[in-house]
C-alpha positions in Angstrom: 31.3 11.1 -29.9 33.8 11.8 -27.0 31.2 10.7 -24.5 30.6 7.4 -26.3 34.3 6.7 -26.4 34.7 7.4 -22.7 31.8 5.1 -21.9 33.3 2.3 -24.0 36.7 2.8 -22.3 35.1 2.6 -18.8 33.4 -0.8 -19.7 36.8 -2.1 -21.0 38.4 -1.4 -17.6 35.5 -2.9 -15.6 36.4 -5.9 -13.6 34.3 -9.1 -13.6 31.3 -8.6 -11.3 32.0 -4.9 -10.8 29.0 -2.5 -11.2 29.9 0.9 -12.5 28.5 4.0 -10.8 27.1 6.9 -12.6 29.5 9.8 -12.4 29.2 13.5 -13.1 29.3 14.8 -16.6 29.7 18.5 -16.7 29.4 18.6 -20.4 25.8 17.4 -20.2 24.3 20.2 -18.1 26.6 20.0 -15.0 24.3 17.8 -13.0 25.1 14.4 -11.7 23.6 11.7 -13.8 20.7 9.9 -12.2 19.9 12.9 -9.9 16.3 13.0 -11.0 15.0 10.9 -8.0 17.9 11.2 -5.6 21.5 12.3 -5.1 23.0 8.8 -4.8 24.9 7.3 -7.7 24.9 3.6 -7.0 22.1 1.1 -7.4 20.9 -0.9 -4.4 20.8 -4.7 -4.9 16.9 -4.7 -4.9 14.6 -1.8 -5.3 15.4 1.6 -7.0 18.5 3.8 -7.0 20.5 4.6 -3.9 18.5 7.5 -2.3 15.3 7.1 -4.3 12.2 7.8 -2.2 10.8 4.8 -0.2 8.1 3.1 -2.2 6.3 2.0 1.0 5.3 5.6 1.8 2.4 5.6 -0.7 4.0 7.7 -3.4 4.6 4.8 -5.7 2.9 1.9 -4.0 4.6 -1.0 -2.3 8.4 -1.7 -2.8 9.3 -3.5 -6.0 10.3 -6.6 -4.2 7.2 -6.8 -2.0 4.6 -8.3 -4.3 2.4 -9.6 -1.5 1.2 -6.1 -0.7 0.0 -5.5 -4.2 -3.8 -6.0 -4.9 -4.2 -9.0 -7.2 -4.7 -8.0 -10.8 -4.0 -4.3 -10.2 -0.7 -2.7 -11.0 0.6 0.4 -9.3 1.3 3.5 -11.4 3.0 6.7 -10.8 1.0 9.2 -8.7 -0.5 6.5 -6.6 -3.8 4.7 -7.0 -4.8 2.0 -9.4 -5.0 2.2 -13.2 -8.4 3.3 -14.3 -10.3 0.5 -16.2 -11.0 1.2 -19.8 -13.5 -0.5 -22.0 -14.8 -3.6 -20.3 -14.5 -6.7 -22.5 -17.1 -9.3 -21.8 -16.6 -13.0 -22.6 -17.8 -14.1 -26.0 -21.1 -15.8 -25.9 -21.0 -19.6 -26.1 -21.7 -21.0 -29.5 -25.2 -22.3 -30.0 -25.4 -26.0 -29.5 -26.2 -28.2 -32.6 -29.6 -29.3 -31.5 -31.2 -29.3 -35.0 -32.8 -25.9 -34.5 -32.2 -22.9 -36.9 -32.9 -19.2 -36.6 -36.3 -18.1 -37.8 -34.9 -15.7 -40.4 -32.7 -18.5 -41.8 -35.7 -20.8 -42.0 -37.7 -18.3 -44.0 -34.8 -17.7 -46.4 -34.3 -21.5 -46.8 -38.0 -21.9 -47.5 -37.8 -19.3 -50.3 -40.0 -16.7 -48.6 -37.5 -13.9 -48.8 -33.9 -13.0 -47.9 -32.7 -13.1 -44.3 -32.7 -9.3 -44.1 -36.3 -9.1 -45.4 -37.2 -11.9 -43.0 -36.0 -9.8 -40.1 -38.4 -7.1 -41.2 -41.3 -9.5 -41.3 -40.4 -10.8 -37.9 -40.2 -7.4 -36.2 -43.4 -6.3 -37.9 -45.3 -9.2 -36.3 -46.2 -11.0 -39.5 -44.7 -14.3 -38.5 -46.3 -16.9 -36.2 -44.7 -20.1 -34.9 -47.1 -22.7 -33.5 -49.9 -20.1 -33.3 -47.8 -17.6 -31.4 -46.6 -14.3 -32.9 -42.8 -14.0 -32.8 -41.0 -10.7 -32.9 -37.7 -11.8 -31.5 -34.9 -11.8 -34.1 -32.9 -14.5 -32.5 -35.8 -17.0 -32.1 -34.8 -20.5 -33.0 -37.1 -23.3 -34.1 -37.1 -27.0 -35.1 -37.9 -27.3 -38.8 -39.1 -30.9 -38.3 -41.6 -30.1 -35.6 -42.6 -26.4 -35.5 -45.2 -24.9 -37.8 -44.5 -21.4 -39.3 -47.1 -19.1 -40.7 -46.4 -15.8 -42.6 -49.3 -13.4 -43.2 -51.8 -16.3 -42.6 -50.1 -18.7 -45.1 -48.2 -21.7 -43.9 -44.6 -22.0 -44.9 -43.3 -25.3 -46.2 -39.6 -26.1 -46.4 -38.2 -26.2 -50.0 -36.8 -29.4 -51.4 -33.1 -29.1 -52.0 -32.2 -28.3 -55.6 -28.8 -28.7 -57.3 -28.2 -27.4 -60.8 -25.2 -27.4 -63.1 -25.1 -24.4 -65.4 -22.8 -23.4 -68.3 -22.5 -19.7 -67.9 -21.9 -17.6 -71.0 -19.9 -14.4 -71.0 -21.8 -11.2 -70.2 -23.9 -12.9 -67.5 -23.6 -11.9 -63.8 -23.9 -14.2 -60.8 -26.0 -11.9 -58.6 -29.6 -12.2 -57.4 -30.1 -8.5 -57.1 -33.4 -7.5 -58.6 -32.2 -4.1 -59.8 -29.4 -5.6 -61.9 -29.5 -4.4 -65.5 -27.4 -7.2 -67.0 -28.6 -10.8 -67.6 -28.4 -12.9 -64.4 -27.7 -16.6 -64.1 -31.0 -17.2 -62.4 -32.8 -15.6 -65.3 -32.0 -18.8 -67.3 -33.9 -21.0 -64.8 -37.4 -19.4 -64.5 -39.1 -22.8 -64.2 -37.0 -24.1 -61.3 -38.8 -23.6 -58.0 -36.9 -22.4 -55.0 -34.7 -19.5 -54.0 -31.5 -20.5 -55.9 -28.2 -18.8 -55.6 -24.8 -19.5 -57.2 -22.1 -21.5 -55.5 -19.3 -19.1 -55.8 -19.0 -16.7 -58.7 -17.6 -16.3 -62.2 -17.1 -12.7 -63.3 -18.8 -11.0 -66.2 -16.1 -11.8 -68.7 -15.6 -15.5 -67.6 -17.6 -18.5 -68.7 -18.1 -22.1 -67.9 -19.4 -24.3 -65.1 -21.2 -23.0 -62.1 -23.5 -24.6 -59.6 -26.7 -23.3 -58.3 -28.6 -24.5 -55.2 -30.8 -23.6 -52.3 -28.7 -25.7 -49.9 -26.4 -23.3 -47.8 -24.4 -26.1 -46.2 -23.7 -27.7 -49.6 -22.5 -24.3 -50.9 -20.2 -23.8 -47.9 -18.5 -27.1 -48.4 -17.8 -26.4 -52.0 -16.5 -22.8 -51.7 -14.6 -22.7 -48.4 -10.8 -23.1 -48.8 -10.8 -25.6 -45.9 -12.5 -28.2 -48.1 -10.4 -27.5 -51.2 -12.7 -28.9 -53.9 -10.6 -28.6 -57.1 -11.9 -26.4 -59.9 -10.2 -26.6 -63.4 -9.9 -23.6 -65.7 -8.8 -23.2 -69.3 -7.0 -19.9 -69.5 -5.6 -17.9 -72.4 -3.0 -15.2 -71.5 -1.2 -12.6 -73.6 2.5 -13.2 -74.0 4.8 -16.3 -73.6 4.7 -17.9 -70.1 8.0 -19.2 -68.9 9.2 -21.5 -66.2 9.8 -18.6 -63.9 6.2 -17.5 -64.1 4.9 -21.0 -63.7 6.9 -21.5 -60.5 5.6 -18.2 -59.0 2.0 -19.1 -59.8 2.5 -22.6 -58.2 4.2 -21.2 -55.1 1.7 -18.4 -54.5 1.5 -14.8 -55.3 0.9 -12.0 -52.8 -2.4 -10.2 -53.4 -4.0 -7.3 -51.4 -5.8 -9.7 -49.0 -2.7 -11.9 -48.5 -0.8 -14.7 -50.3 -2.6 -17.2 -52.5 -2.3 -20.9 -51.7 -0.8 -21.6 -55.1 -2.2 -23.4 -58.1 -1.5 -26.2 -60.4 -0.4 -25.0 -63.8 0.1 -26.9 -67.1 1.1 -25.2 -70.4 -0.9 -26.4 -73.4 0.8 -24.3 -76.0 2.9 -21.1 -75.9 3.9 -18.5 -78.5 5.4 -15.1 -78.3 1.9 -13.6 -78.5 -0.3 -15.9 -76.5 -0.1 -18.9 -74.1 -2.8 -21.5 -73.5 -2.7 -23.0 -70.0 -4.9 -25.0 -67.7 -5.1 -24.1 -64.0 -6.5 -26.0 -61.0 -7.6 -24.0 -57.9 -8.6 -25.2 -54.5 -9.5 -21.8 -53.1 -11.6 -19.0 -54.5 -10.3 -15.5 -53.9 -12.0 -12.7 -55.9 -10.8 -12.9 -59.5 -7.8 -14.8 -58.3 -6.6 -16.2 -61.7 -6.8 -12.8 -63.4 -5.1 -11.0 -60.6 -2.3 -13.6 -60.2 -1.4 -13.6 -63.9 -1.7 -9.8 -64.1 1.0 -9.7 -61.4 3.1 -11.9 -63.6 2.6 -9.5 -66.6 0.5 -12.0 -68.4 -3.0 -10.5 -68.7 -5.8 -13.0 -69.1 -7.6 -12.8 -72.4 -10.1 -15.7 -71.9 -11.1 -17.7 -68.9 -13.3 -20.7 -68.8 -14.1 -23.1 -66.0 -14.3 -26.6 -67.5 -14.5 -28.8 -64.4 -15.7 -28.8 -60.8 -14.5 -31.9 -59.1 -15.5 -34.6 -61.6 -18.3 -32.6 -63.2 -17.5 -31.3 -66.7 -19.0 -29.5 -69.6 -20.1 -32.6 -71.6 -23.5 -32.0 -73.1 -23.9 -28.4 -72.0 -23.8 -25.6 -74.4 -23.5 -22.0 -73.1 -26.7 -21.1 -71.4 -27.8 -24.7 -70.9 -28.3 -26.4 -67.5 -29.2 -29.7 -65.9 -30.0 -31.1 -62.5 -27.3 -33.0 -60.7 -27.7 -36.7 -60.2 -27.8 -38.2 -56.7 -24.4 -39.9 -57.1 -22.9 -36.6 -58.4 -24.0 -34.8 -55.2 -22.6 -37.5 -53.0 -19.3 -37.5 -54.9 -18.9 -33.7 -54.4 -19.7 -34.1 -50.6 -17.3 -37.0 -50.3 -14.6 -35.0 -52.1 -15.0 -32.0 -49.8 -14.9 -34.2 -46.7 -11.8 -36.0 -47.9 -10.0 -32.7 -48.6 -10.9 -31.5 -45.1 -9.9 -34.7 -43.5 -13.3 -35.4 -42.2 -15.7 -38.3 -42.4 -18.1 -38.2 -45.3 -21.4 -36.6 -44.3 -24.2 -39.0 -43.8 -26.7 -37.0 -45.8 -29.7 -38.4 -47.6 -29.5 -36.9 -51.0 -32.2 -39.1 -52.4 -34.8 -36.6 -51.2 -33.2 -33.8 -53.2 -34.4 -32.8 -56.6 -32.1 -34.9 -58.7 -33.7 -35.5 -62.0 -31.7 -37.3 -64.6 -33.0 -35.3 -67.6 -30.7 -32.9 -69.3 -32.5 -29.6 -69.3 -32.0 -26.1 -70.7 -33.9 -22.9 -70.7 -35.0 -23.6 -74.2 -35.9 -27.3 -73.9 -37.8 -27.1 -70.6 -40.8 -29.4 -70.7 -39.3 -31.9 -73.2 -39.2 -35.6 -72.4 -36.0 -36.6 -70.5 -33.4 -38.2 -72.7 -32.2 -41.7 -71.7 -29.3 -41.9 -69.2 -25.9 -41.8 -70.6 -22.7 -42.3 -68.6 -20.7 -39.1 -68.5 -17.4 -39.6 -70.3 -14.2 -38.8 -68.5 -13.1 -36.4 -71.2 -14.3 -32.9 -70.6 -15.7 -32.2 -74.0 -12.7 -31.7 -76.3 -10.2 -30.4 -73.8 -7.0 -32.2 -73.5 -7.7 -35.6 -71.8 -4.1 -35.9 -70.8 -4.6 -33.1 -68.4 -5.7 -35.6 -65.7 -2.4 -37.4 -65.9 -0.6 -36.8 -62.6 2.8 -37.1 -64.3 2.1 -34.0 -66.4 2.0 -31.7 -63.3 
């Protein structure tokens, strides 16, 4: 304490421009301060302390002011020599050019032969030929429009793109794992050809709309937060939701992987026991709605996805499905492009499997019903929900 007071007093008495010298402090060991490298107590204008050893003698490299003598990119260290190099970091490989080619394992997965991991095993085992030549290189790329692929003597043909809208019941999982014991979404579509997978997920206790496809690019544009395709949910929570909780949900809540982007929330009805709300999300963190409202002490009792973009539940009972129409696919792609600020993709969706029949697992094989324009109402849910003034 006394030492700090004396130092403060010395700085008060210092004249402008005056540099204070380091004196002797007998109370701190009886040695002059700064005597580690030399006996001088004043600093020289450039370089080290007064009588510090000359840096030009090789002990510490060139003088501090003489940068021209330093090897470029190498910094001197105590003890002489140059710092030893650690792990060498090589430049990241340049991205593959978009020349229309795809990796062989991806091509096999897109064709419905197997998964990418299983395709790698086929390739390394020598079971795959491209244009009559056996390929064992995992990174091999081909042109789907030109090259011919054969697996175990059978020619591989590219699958037609399929887009399915499914009304998922509760108790059904969105995995393709073969060892899954619970009912899977793809088990409801045994007659649809192609290696389908769900676009995003709904957990076991949630229900409502979910898309299935074999088009990876389409799935990416509907699930990535950058594109922000809106998905609407009907949610029932325990307890009364107040304005404070609404503002927190709209502003974003911090989860384990970071803050959420926020959501649109509208209260349908609220009592002391339960609150019915509608939520619009543009991102898709794992179980986001349930986790957000759990943070707000409003546990979710029921969760149902009632809309994806302009698609709704009209005409689909739990467990039923139908193919998307061509204009519905285009609307989803246009919506994702508009949300990302990009030009609409010039994709030809006319070649995709877009039958107008309303199908279900139980009614497969029946004659298609005549076309009916999809109403704007989402099947009994509050139609005023789309009114922008309500938000």
